[in-house]
N, C-alpha and C positions, 0 to 999 in steps of 0.2 A: 463176430463179437471179439473184442480185444481180450488179451489174457493179462493177468496181473500176478506178480510174485509177492507173496506176503510172508511176514514173520508174526506169529501170534503166541499168546501164552494161554495155557490150559488153566483149569481151576486149581490144579496143584502147583502151579508156577512153572511147569515144564514148557520150554521153548519149542515151537513147531514151525517148520517152514514148508512152503509148497506154492502151488499156483492155482488160480481159478479164472474161469471165463465170466466176465461181467461187463455191463455197459459202462460203469464208472467205478471209482474207488468206494463210493458210498454203498453200492450194491455188494462189493466184496466184504465190507465191514459187516453188513447185515447178514450175509451168508455165513460168515465166520461166527457171528453171535448165535445163530441158530444151531451151529455145530458145537456150541459151548466153548468157543475160543474168543479171546480178546485181542484184537488186532493191535500190534505195536508198529508195524511198518507195511505199507502197501505201495508198490511201485509198478508201472507198466512193464510188462515182460518184454525184453529184447530192446528196450529204448536205448541202452548204453552201447549195444553192439551194432545198431543200424548205421551210425556214421562211419564206423570202422570199415564196414563192408564197402562203402563207396570210395574210400581212400585207396586208390591203386596207382602207385607211381608208374610213369610211362617209360622211364629208362633207368639205366644202372645207377647214374649219379643221384637221381631222385630217390631211388630205392635205398642207396647207401645213406643219404641224408635222413630218410624216414626211419631207417634202422637205428641210426645214431640218436635221433630224437626219442625213439621208443626206449632205447637203453638208458637215456638220461632221465626219463620220466620218473622212475622211482626216487632218484636223488632230488629232483625238483619237488616232488610231493613231500619228501622228508624235510626239505628246507622250508617249505610253506608251513609244515606242521610245527617246526621249531620257532618260526617267526610268530605263529599264532599262539605260542605258549604251550605247545604240546597237545592241543585239542583240535577239534574240527572248526576251521575258520568260518564255515557256513552256518554254524549254530550261534545262538545268542548266549553270551557269557555274563552271568550275574554274580555280583558279590553276595556274601551271606546276608548282609543287611538288605539288599535289594530283593532277595528271595522272600524274606520276612515281610517286607513292605508290600510286595506283589500279593502274597497270601492274604495279608490283612485287608487290602483293598478288594480283592475278589470275594472274600468272605462277607464283607460288609455289603457288597452289591447283591450277592445271593440272598443274604438275610433280609434285604429290603424288597425282595420279590422278583428280582431280575432272573431271567433264564441265562444259561451259560453264554449263548450267542450274544444276548443283549449286554451282559456284564463285560464281555471282552470288547464289544463295540464301544462301551463307555470308557474303557481303559485305553482305547486307541487315542483318546484326547488327552492323555496324561502329559504333564510337563516334562517328564523324564523320557529321554529319547529311547533308552534301552527298554523301558516298559512298553512304550508305543510299538516298537518293533516286535517285541515278544507277543503282545496282544494281537497285532495284525496277523502274524503267522499262525498263532493258535486258532484264531477265528476262522481262517481259511480252511484249516484241517477239520475243525469242528463242524463247519458247514458241509463238508464232504461226508459227514457221518462218522468220523473217527472220534472215539471218546476222549475226553480231556486227559485221562490218565495215560492214554497211549500217545496223544499229541505232544504232551510235555517233553518226554525224552527225545522226540524227533526234532523239536525246536531248540531245546537247550539241554546241555549236559549238567547244568547246575541243579536239576531236580533228580535226585537219586532214586533207586529202586524202592526204598522205604517210603519216600514221599509219594511216588506214583501209585504204589500199592494201597496206601491209605486213601488216596483220591478215588481209586477204583472201588474200594469198599464203600465209600460215601456215595458213589454213583449207583451202585447196586442196591444200597439200602434207602436211597432217597434222602439222605441227611448230609449232603455234601457241605452245606454251610456250617453245620456243627463239627464236621470232621476238619474243616479248614481252621475253625477257631481252636480246636484242640491241637492242630498241627502248629499253629502260631505259638501257643504256649510251650509246646515241645521244642521247637527250634530255638525259642528264646532261652529256655532252660539249658539246652545243650551248648549254646553260645556262652552262657554265663558260666557253665561248668568248665568249658575250655579256657575261658579267661582266667578263672580262679587257678586252674592247673598251671597255666603258663605264668601267671602272676607270682606264683610261689617260687619260680625260678629266675625271675627278672632281676630282683635285687641281689641275690647271691652272684648271678652272672656279672652284674655291674661291679660288685666288689672285687671279683676275680679279675675283671678287665682293668680296673683301676690299679690294683696291685701289680699286674703285669706291666702296665704302662709306666708306673713309677719306677719299677725295677729297670726297665729298658732305658729310661731317661737317666737314671743314676749311673748305669754302666756305660752308656754311650756319650754322656755329656759331663758328668761330675768326675768320673775317673780320669778321662783325658786331661782335664784341667789340673788335676792333682798329680799327674804322672811325673812331672818334673820334680815336685816336692818329694814324692815317694821314692824316686830313683836316687835322689840326693841324700836320703836318710841313711845313716850308718847301720841302722837296725835291719835285721833280716826281714824280708817281706813275708808276711803270713802266707800259708799255702792257699787259703781261700781267696785272698786278695790277688795272688799271682794268677789263679785261674780266672778271676774276674777281669784282670787286665787282658789276658789272652782272648777272652770272650768279647771284650770291648773292641779290641783290634779287629776281630772277625766281623762283628756287626757293622763296624764303620767302613771296612775295606771290602769285605766279601758278602755284603748284605744280599746281593743278587742271587748268590747260591742258596741262601735261606729261602728266598721267594720261590725259586725253582723247586726246592725240596718240599715246601708247603703245597705248591701246585700239584706235585706228583703224589703226595700223600692224600690231598683232597680228591684227586682223580681216582686213586686206588680205593678210597673210601666209598666213592659213588658207585664204582664197579662192584665192590664187595657187598654194598647195601642191596644190590639187585639179586644176590644169590640167596634163595630161600633158606638154606641151612645156616648161613651166616646171620640172616635176620632173626631166625628162631633162636640161635645161640645168644645173640645180643640181648634180645628182649627177655630171654630166660634169666640172663645174668642180672638185668635191671629189675626183674620181678623179685629176685631174692636179695637185692640191695636193701639195707635196713630202712632208710627214710624214703627214697624214691620208690622202692617196691610197695611200701604201704600206701603212698599216694596213688600209684597205678591201680592197685587192688580196689581201693575205695572208690576211685573214679569209675572203674569198670562196674562195680557193684551198683553204684547209683545209676549209671547209664543203662544197665541191663533192666533194672526194675522199672525205670521211667519209660523206656522204649516198650517193654513188654506190656505195661499197663495201657500205654497209648494205642498199641496195635490191637489188643483185645477189646478196648473200648470201641474201636472202629468196626468191630464185628468180624474180625478175621479169626480163623480157627487156630488152635495152639500150634499145629504143625506148620501152618503158613507163617505165623508170627515168628517161630523159631528160625525158619529158613531165612526170612528177611532180617531178623535180628543178627544172625551170624554174619551177614554181609556188612553190618555196620561196625564190626569189631576190627580195628586196624592192627591190634597187637597179635602177631602170628602165634605167640605162645598161648595166649588165652583162646584164640580162635581154634587152635589144635584141640584144646580141651572140650570145645563145643561140637567137634565133629561127631563124637559118639552120642551126644545128648539128643540131637535131632533124630538119629536113627532109633534110639531107645524109645523115644516118645511115639514115633511112628509105629513101633512094634507093640504099643499099648501100655508102656510104662508110664507111671506118673512123673510129672516134671520134677517134683521135689526129690523123688527117688533117683532119677537120672542125674540131677545136680549133685546129690550126695555121693553117688558112686564116682562121678568125675572130679569131685572136690573143686568144682568151678566157682562156688560162692561160699562165703562164711556160713557157719551153722545158723546164725541169727536170721539171715535172709531165707535160708532153706526152710526154717520153721515157719516163717511168715507165708511162704508160697504153699507149704503143706496146709496151713490154716485156710488159705484162700481156696485151695482145691476141695477141702472138706466142706466148706460153707457154700461152694459154688459161686464165689464172688472174687475170683482171682484177679480180675482187672482192677477192681477198687482197692484190694489189699496191696497189690503191687504199686499202685500210684501213691497210696498213703505211706507205704514203706520208703519209697523214693523221697517223699517230702521230709520224712523224719531223718533219712540219711544225709539230706542236703545240709542240715545244720551240723551233723557230725563231721562231714567233709570239710566244712568251713573251719571248724576247730582243728582238724588235722592239718590243714594248710597252714594255719597260724602257728601250730607247734613245730611243723617241719621248717617253716621259714625262720622261726626263732632259734632252732637248732643248727641249721645250715650256716647262718650268719656268723656266729662265733667261731665255728670250725674254719671258715675261710679267713676270718681275721687272724686266727692263730697262725695259719700258714703264711699269710702276708707278713705278720710280725717276725716270724722266723727267717723268711727269705730276705726281706728288706732290712730287718734288724742286723742280720749277719753282714750284709754289705756295709751298712753304716758303721757298725762296730769295727770292721776291718779297716775302713778308711780313717776313722777317728783315732784308732790305735796308732797308725802310722803317723798321722798329723801330730799327735801328742809326743811321740817319740822324736820326731824331727824338731819340735819346739824345745824339747829338753836338751837336744844336742846343741841347738843355737844358743840356749841359755848358759851352757857350760863354757862357750867360747869367749 
């Protein structure tokens, strides 16, 4: 009987690996289910090592060639990964909108009475090639007895742990269509929240880019045109204008040095961004910045309550929900605050008390969570609190945008105005000299 290597998740979310003897992959999945484990990956044991055993070079030249090929294999794999955008090229990659569309279609088919296998079969006829490919691969795994929640991450990296855990909760409770409907609403709200957050920064960034472009055009185009007039003036050149002339000469003649410097700084920034301590320090600084910090705190508060309510509505325990929720936090400073919260709740502490000790949420949200715990309806309270905070977040975005715009305009006025004033001052001085002659 063949052996299969498996990776499975326990009820507490712990990953376990091992091997089992079975006739096929479906039997492995069923055995794991009887052990209280949910299969996430099942592969024939030793399948990857068999071809290697057969490959034996017959002479020294072939051995050297084989060794060179083996040594170059990691670099080839890295190159393939870079070409595929940093992910697994064998998996189906979906955009966020495609994930939502796939979830909506699957939810509608299940609500119409289709079984998982039938629903995926119907989706194989989709006009979208990506959806067809995804449905074909998923249906093959589901037919082998692998649950949809375990098949999704094997086929596509676009479905995260949070999504798959909610699907698993729907499969165990028999309400997968309702879970998918709730997941559609959640994904839509998170996309809208991200759009609002980024939208608050687009117009200020546009103003800053426009001001920088205007300054460069004036320095590299206008000042050289007036250089003859400026040098012919009997009036002493202002210090600011003198520096602007030197900067203009540098940008026009040594612009390639500036590009190299920008490239080095960008590379250094990418390297530093991979260091956890640097990430933590940067986000901590942003967290305490007046306007940006308020936006980050409000966005996290809204996302926490909405995600918590969605997970609890799906039937997950509070400890499982917190474990999954921590994985959705991209801000390392906020994620650090939640490290102790999960442990305190596992030790029997109330969520509201743990949040209050860690100071991870504002008092208003902690009070609402405490109310939900006392009434035994935490999921509903968290969802309604998130809906209320959505309107407050919209107003905060509007206020932040209204505050950032004049600040950028003032900076632009000072920089560009100083250049214009220095140029006009010399021009008028030159015209006065011409008028006296």
